[in-house]
C-alpha positions as CSV (number, residue, x, y, z in Angstrom):
1,M,23.2,-32.4,-81.1
2,K,25.0,-33.2,-77.8
3,K,24.2,-29.7,-76.6
4,D,20.5,-30.1,-77.3
5,L,20.5,-33.5,-75.5
6,F,22.3,-31.9,-72.5
7,E,19.7,-29.1,-72.4
8,K,16.8,-31.5,-72.5
9,T,18.3,-33.6,-69.7
10,K,18.8,-30.6,-67.5
11,E,15.1,-29.6,-68.1
12,L,14.0,-33.1,-67.1
13,L,16.0,-32.9,-63.8
14,H,14.5,-29.5,-63.0
15,F,11.0,-31.1,-63.5
16,V,11.9,-33.9,-61.1
17,V,13.3,-31.6,-58.4
18,Y,10.7,-28.8,-58.5
19,I,7.5,-30.8,-59.4
20,L,7.7,-34.5,-58.5
21,L,9.8,-34.3,-55.4
22,P,7.3,-32.1,-53.4
23,L,4.6,-34.5,-54.4
24,V,6.6,-37.4,-53.1
25,G,7.5,-35.5,-50.0
26,G,3.8,-34.6,-49.5
27,G,3.1,-38.3,-49.4
28,W,5.6,-38.8,-46.7
29,M,4.1,-35.9,-44.8
30,G,0.7,-37.5,-45.1
31,V,2.0,-40.6,-43.5
32,A,3.6,-38.7,-40.7
33,C,0.4,-36.7,-40.0
34,N,-1.4,-39.9,-39.2
35,E,0.7,-40.3,-36.1
36,D,-0.2,-38.5,-32.8
37,P,2.1,-35.5,-32.3
38,E,4.2,-35.3,-29.2
39,Y,4.1,-31.8,-27.7
40,F,6.7,-30.4,-25.3
41,Q,5.5,-30.4,-21.7
42,L,7.1,-28.8,-18.7
43,Q,7.9,-31.2,-15.9
44,T,5.5,-31.0,-13.0
45,Y,7.0,-31.3,-9.5
46,P,5.2,-32.8,-6.4
47,D,3.9,-30.6,-3.6
48,Q,6.7,-29.8,-1.2
49,M,5.0,-27.1,0.8
50,H,1.9,-28.9,2.2
51,I,0.1,-25.6,3.0
52,D,-2.3,-25.5,5.9
53,V,-4.7,-22.8,7.3
54,S,-5.3,-21.7,10.8
55,Q,-9.0,-22.6,10.7
56,T,-11.1,-24.2,8.0
57,E,-14.4,-22.3,8.7
58,I,-14.6,-18.6,9.4
59,V,-17.1,-15.8,9.5
60,F,-15.4,-12.5,8.6
61,N,-16.0,-9.8,11.3
62,K,-16.3,-6.2,10.2
63,G,-15.8,-5.1,13.8
64,I,-12.2,-6.3,13.8
65,A,-11.7,-5.7,10.1
66,N,-8.0,-4.9,10.4
67,Q,-7.1,-7.8,12.6
68,P,-5.8,-11.2,11.2
69,A,-8.5,-13.6,10.1
70,L,-6.6,-16.5,8.7
71,T,-2.9,-17.5,8.8
72,F,-1.4,-19.9,6.2
73,N,1.8,-21.9,6.9
74,W,3.9,-24.1,4.7
75,Q,7.2,-25.9,4.4
76,K,10.0,-24.3,2.5
77,A,10.3,-25.4,-1.1
78,V,13.7,-26.5,-2.6
79,S,14.6,-26.0,-6.2
80,P,14.7,-29.3,-8.1
81,I,17.6,-28.0,-10.3
82,N,19.9,-26.5,-7.8
83,A,19.4,-26.4,-4.0
84,S,21.0,-23.0,-3.8
85,D,18.4,-21.4,-6.1
86,E,16.2,-18.7,-4.6
87,V,12.5,-19.6,-4.1
88,T,9.8,-17.1,-3.6
89,Y,6.0,-17.5,-3.2
90,K,2.7,-16.2,-4.5
91,M,-0.8,-16.9,-3.4
92,A,-4.2,-16.5,-5.0
93,F,-7.7,-17.3,-3.8
94,Y,-10.4,-19.2,-5.8
95,D,-14.1,-20.0,-5.6
96,T,-13.6,-23.8,-5.3
97,N,-16.5,-24.6,-7.5
98,Q,-16.0,-21.8,-10.0
99,K,-12.3,-21.5,-10.4
100,T,-12.3,-20.2,-13.9
101,E,-14.6,-17.3,-13.3
102,N,-14.0,-16.4,-9.7
103,H,-10.5,-15.9,-8.6
104,S,-8.2,-13.2,-7.2
105,E,-5.0,-11.8,-8.5
106,Y,-1.7,-13.4,-7.3
107,I,-0.3,-11.8,-4.2
108,D,3.5,-11.6,-3.9
109,L,4.7,-13.0,-0.6
110,G,8.5,-13.0,-0.9
111,D,10.5,-15.8,0.6
112,V,8.5,-16.3,3.8
113,T,6.8,-19.5,4.9
114,T,3.8,-18.0,6.6
115,A,1.2,-15.3,5.6
116,S,-1.7,-13.7,7.4
117,F,-4.7,-11.9,5.9
118,T,-7.1,-9.6,7.7
119,H,-10.9,-9.9,7.8
120,D,-11.1,-6.8,5.5
121,E,-8.6,-8.2,3.0
122,L,-10.3,-11.6,2.6
123,N,-13.8,-10.2,2.8
124,S,-13.0,-7.8,-0.1
125,I,-11.9,-10.8,-2.2
126,V,-14.5,-13.4,-1.4
127,S,-17.5,-11.0,-1.2
128,R,-17.3,-10.6,-5.0
129,W,-18.4,-14.2,-5.4
130,V,-21.1,-14.7,-2.9
131,I,-23.8,-12.7,-1.1
132,P,-23.2,-11.6,2.5
133,G,-24.1,-14.3,5.1
134,Q,-23.9,-17.2,2.7
135,P,-21.0,-19.7,3.3
136,L,-18.7,-20.4,0.4
137,Q,-15.8,-22.9,0.0
138,V,-12.6,-21.1,-1.0
139,T,-9.3,-22.6,-2.3
140,A,-6.1,-20.9,-1.4
141,Q,-3.4,-21.7,-4.0
142,L,0.3,-21.3,-3.1
143,L,2.9,-21.2,-5.8
144,A,6.6,-21.7,-5.2
145,I,8.6,-19.8,-7.9
146,V,12.1,-21.2,-8.5
147,H,14.6,-18.6,-9.7
148,N,17.2,-20.6,-11.8
149,K,19.3,-18.7,-14.2
150,E,19.7,-21.5,-16.7
151,K,16.4,-23.2,-16.8
152,Y,12.7,-22.3,-16.4
153,V,11.0,-24.4,-13.7
154,K,7.3,-24.8,-13.6
155,P,5.9,-23.3,-10.4
156,I,5.3,-25.8,-7.6
157,Q,1.8,-25.8,-6.3
158,S,0.1,-26.4,-3.0
159,T,-3.6,-25.8,-2.1
160,V,-5.8,-25.8,0.9
161,D,-9.6,-25.2,1.2
162,F,-11.6,-23.3,3.8
163,T,-15.2,-22.1,4.2
164,A,-15.8,-18.4,4.5
165,T,-18.9,-16.2,5.3
166,C,-18.7,-12.6,4.3
167,Y,-20.2,-9.4,5.7
168,E,-21.7,-6.6,3.6
169,K,-18.9,-4.1,3.3
170,Y,-20.7,-1.2,1.7
171,P,-24.5,-1.0,2.1
172,T,-26.2,1.4,-0.3
173,Y,-27.3,3.7,2.5
174,M,-26.4,4.2,6.1
175,Y,-28.4,6.1,8.8
176,I,-27.7,8.7,11.5
177,R,-29.7,8.5,14.7
178,Y,-29.5,11.7,16.7
179,T,-31.1,12.9,20.0
180,D,-31.7,16.6,20.8
181,D,-30.1,17.5,24.1
182,L,-32.9,19.8,25.1
183,T,-36.1,18.1,23.9
184,Q,-34.7,14.5,24.0
185,V,-36.5,13.9,20.7
186,T,-34.7,11.2,18.6
187,K,-34.7,11.3,14.8
188,T,-33.2,9.1,12.1
189,E,-32.0,10.3,8.7
190,R,-30.6,8.5,5.7
191,M,-27.0,9.0,4.7
192,E,-25.9,8.5,1.0
193,Q,-22.6,7.8,-0.7
194,R,-21.4,10.7,-2.8
195,Q,-19.8,8.1,-5.0
196,M,-21.3,4.6,-4.9
197,G,-19.0,1.7,-3.8
198,T,-16.7,3.9,-1.7
199,G,-18.1,3.3,1.8
200,I,-18.1,7.0,2.4
201,Y,-21.5,8.4,3.5
202,E,-22.7,11.9,4.3
203,V,-25.8,13.9,5.4
204,T,-26.5,17.6,5.9
205,L,-28.6,18.6,8.8
206,N,-29.8,21.7,10.7
207,L,-28.2,20.9,14.1
208,E,-28.6,21.9,17.6
209,P,-26.6,20.4,20.5
210,C,-27.2,16.6,20.3
211,T,-25.7,13.2,20.5
212,Y,-25.6,10.9,17.5
213,Y,-24.4,7.6,16.1
214,F,-24.7,5.6,12.9
215,L,-26.5,2.5,11.7
216,T,-26.0,0.2,8.8
217,T,-29.8,-0.5,8.7
218,L,-32.9,0.8,10.4
219,E,-32.4,-1.8,13.1
220,D,-30.4,-1.1,16.2
221,Y,-27.3,-3.0,15.0
222,P,-24.8,-3.1,13.5
223,A,-23.9,0.5,14.6
224,Y,-20.9,2.9,14.6
225,G,-20.2,4.9,17.7
226,V,-17.3,7.0,18.9
227,A,-14.2,5.1,19.9
228,A,-12.9,5.6,23.4
229,N,-9.3,6.4,22.4
230,Q,-8.8,9.2,19.9
231,T,-5.4,9.7,18.3
232,G,-6.3,11.3,15.0
233,K,-6.2,14.8,13.6
234,P,-8.4,17.6,15.1
235,G,-12.0,17.3,13.9
236,I,-11.5,13.7,12.7
237,Y,-12.8,11.0,15.1
238,T,-12.3,7.3,15.1
239,M,-15.3,5.0,15.2
240,D,-16.1,1.7,16.9
241,Y,-18.2,-0.9,15.1
242,V,-20.7,-2.4,17.5
243,T,-22.9,-5.5,16.8
244,S,-24.4,-5.7,20.3
245,G,-24.5,-3.9,23.6
246,T,-23.8,-0.2,24.2
247,V,-23.1,2.2,21.4
248,N,-21.1,5.3,22.6
249,P,-22.6,8.3,20.8
250,F,-20.8,11.3,19.4
251,T,-21.7,14.7,20.9
252,T,-21.8,18.2,19.4
253,T,-22.6,21.7,20.5
254,E,-22.9,23.1,17.0
255,Y,-25.9,25.2,15.9
256,G,-27.0,25.5,12.3
257,R,-26.4,23.7,9.0
258,R,-23.6,21.1,9.1
259,T,-22.5,18.2,7.0
260,I,-21.5,14.9,8.7
261,V,-19.4,12.4,6.7
262,I,-18.3,9.0,7.8
263,D,-15.7,6.8,6.1
264,T,-16.3,3.1,6.9
265,N,-13.2,1.8,5.2
266,A,-11.0,-0.2,7.6
267,D,-8.0,2.0,6.9
268,E,-9.9,5.2,7.8
269,N,-12.9,4.3,9.9
270,N,-13.7,7.9,11.0
271,C,-16.3,10.6,11.4
272,R,-16.0,14.3,10.4
273,M,-18.3,17.3,10.6
274,Y,-17.8,20.4,8.4
275,L,-19.5,23.6,7.5
276,P,-21.2,23.3,4.1
277,L,-21.3,26.3,1.8
278,P,-24.5,28.2,1.4
279,S,-24.7,27.5,-2.4
280,S,-23.3,25.2,-5.0
281,N,-21.1,28.0,-6.3
282,M,-17.4,27.5,-5.7
283,P,-15.8,30.2,-3.4
284,W,-14.0,33.1,-5.1
285,I,-11.4,35.6,-3.9
286,V,-11.9,39.3,-4.6
287,G,-10.0,42.5,-3.7
288,N,-7.1,44.7,-4.6
289,A,-4.7,42.3,-2.8
290,T,-5.1,40.2,-5.9
291,D,-4.7,40.7,-9.7
292,I,-8.5,40.1,-9.9
293,G,-9.4,43.4,-8.2
294,W,-12.9,44.1,-7.1
295,E,-14.6,42.1,-9.8
296,T,-17.0,39.5,-8.2
297,N,-17.2,35.8,-9.0
298,Q,-14.3,35.8,-11.6
299,P,-13.0,32.5,-13.0
300,A,-9.5,33.4,-12.1
301,G,-10.5,33.8,-8.5
302,K,-12.2,30.5,-8.1
303,F,-11.1,28.1,-5.4
304,T,-10.9,24.3,-6.1
305,V,-11.3,21.1,-4.1
306,A,-8.5,18.7,-4.7
307,D,-10.1,15.7,-3.0
308,P,-13.9,16.0,-3.0
309,L,-14.4,12.4,-1.9
310,H,-12.1,12.3,1.2
311,E,-11.7,16.0,2.0
312,P,-14.7,17.9,0.6
313,Y,-14.1,20.6,3.2
314,I,-10.6,21.7,2.0
315,Y,-10.6,24.6,-0.6
316,T,-7.5,26.2,-2.2
317,W,-6.7,29.1,-4.6
318,T,-3.3,29.9,-5.9
319,G,-2.4,33.3,-7.3
320,N,-0.5,36.6,-6.9
321,L,-1.0,38.5,-3.6
322,I,-0.1,42.1,-3.1
323,A,1.1,43.3,0.3
324,G,-1.1,46.1,1.8
325,G,-4.1,45.3,-0.4
326,E,-7.4,43.8,0.8
327,F,-9.3,40.6,0.1
328,K,-12.3,38.6,1.2
329,I,-13.9,35.4,0.0
330,G,-17.3,35.3,-1.8
331,L,-19.6,32.3,-1.5
332,G,-22.5,33.3,-3.8
333,S,-22.5,35.2,-7.1
334,S,-22.7,38.9,-6.1
335,W,-22.0,41.5,-3.4
336,G,-25.3,40.7,-1.7
337,D,-24.4,37.1,-0.8
338,Q,-22.4,35.7,2.1
339,F,-18.7,36.0,2.4
340,F,-15.9,34.7,4.6
341,Y,-14.7,37.8,6.3
342,A,-11.6,38.4,8.4
343,P,-12.0,38.0,12.2
344,T,-10.8,41.5,12.7
345,A,-10.2,44.5,10.4
346,N,-6.9,44.3,8.4
347,A,-6.1,40.8,9.8
348,D,-2.9,39.3,8.4
349,P,-3.7,36.0,6.7
350,F,0.0,34.9,7.1
351,A,-0.7,34.7,10.8
352,T,-2.4,31.6,12.2
353,E,-6.1,32.4,11.9
354,T,-9.3,30.6,12.9
355,L,-11.9,31.0,10.1
356,L,-15.3,32.3,11.2
357,P,-18.5,31.0,9.7
358,Y,-19.7,32.8,6.6
359,R,-22.0,35.7,7.0
360,L,-23.6,38.7,5.4
361,Q,-21.8,42.1,5.7
362,D,-24.5,43.5,7.9
363,D,-23.9,40.8,10.4
364,G,-20.5,42.0,11.5
365,G,-19.1,44.6,9.1
366,D,-17.0,44.5,5.9
367,L,-13.8,43.1,7.5
368,K,-11.0,42.1,5.1
369,W,-7.7,40.4,5.2
370,V,-4.6,42.5,4.4
371,P,-1.5,40.3,3.5
372,T,1.9,41.6,4.7
373,Q,3.9,39.8,2.0
374,S,3.7,39.9,-1.8
375,G,4.2,37.0,-4.2
376,V,2.5,33.9,-5.5
377,Y,0.8,32.0,-2.7
378,T,-1.8,29.4,-2.1
379,V,-4.8,30.3,0.1
380,K,-6.2,27.2,1.9
381,L,-9.5,27.1,3.7
382,S,-10.5,24.2,6.0
383,L,-14.1,24.1,6.9
384,L,-13.8,21.1,9.3
385,V,-15.6,21.7,12.5
386,N,-13.0,22.0,15.4
387,D,-10.3,22.6,12.8
388,M,-11.5,25.6,10.7
389,Y,-8.7,27.9,9.5
390,I,-7.3,30.0,6.7
391,K,-3.6,29.5,5.8
392,L,-1.2,30.9,3.2
393,Y,1.8,29.0,1.9
């Protein structure tokens, strides 16, 4: 009898603990949920930097794209936790009136208290938010990042506004204007981008000795002429961007079909001329100085172009060469098409050689290269005017 009473009492206690107690607790929770929750918030610290900008209105200038446009200065921030903490800085730019949609990535600045940005750098950022020639208010946001080992500190913020007007960085087309030396007839041809949005334009023309320069529109300005001081590689010529006054033209004494390419990016800003191939077929090597033998237009003999955007005139082939054998380089699909021939019979390609323009066999004979060394080598062709060569390495 006592045992039965004990068991019933235990069951009743289980009922209270597992059934009634959660219900009571739920009531308590219901009362608590009627109160506003208090969320954790990081402490915000006042602006210590007071950033300023060198000028509050600016028109970005493509002619001096690599020169500083704006300089930002600020006072050094001090950690609110420990004065010895390291503090570094980041900066981002925003469309003042569309901050959520239009903003740049953060730029790491290190521990400096000043930063300058070029016309090209800022134009590349702001031009995504506004059409060229239209002023836009921009906010520069500076963040001070406190490096404390024990506690995370919310970045300290400082901002400054300025108004910027952008230039068009990459027009869809550009134009070459050239004047024949003999007839003094001037023509204008459109140049296109091989890949849109790159700022690299090209055109293929049948040239005679002439002068030429480049235009961003069919108007006289802005224009690109040859820069007075040339310090680049052979065949690669620096340009000047001209918005008024005299445009110094490029000159050439070339005859025949040539491709002219200009790179308008600020870090390149150059003009090049190269010898285009007579067909869309990739060059191929042939001869008993190779494992390919005398089979024309074989896949194993095909040259490749590593950088068709920036160096479309550099072709390479890698394979086994046999000393004492012969080779030449085909440019069509059969024996009846043009080839690159050696400048003289049995010329050694390991010697420094100037590559001649392609031709048919009847134009100068079936002259072949004869390597003096065996092994796996890369054959490199440069078709850049004023720097045409064949090299082995």
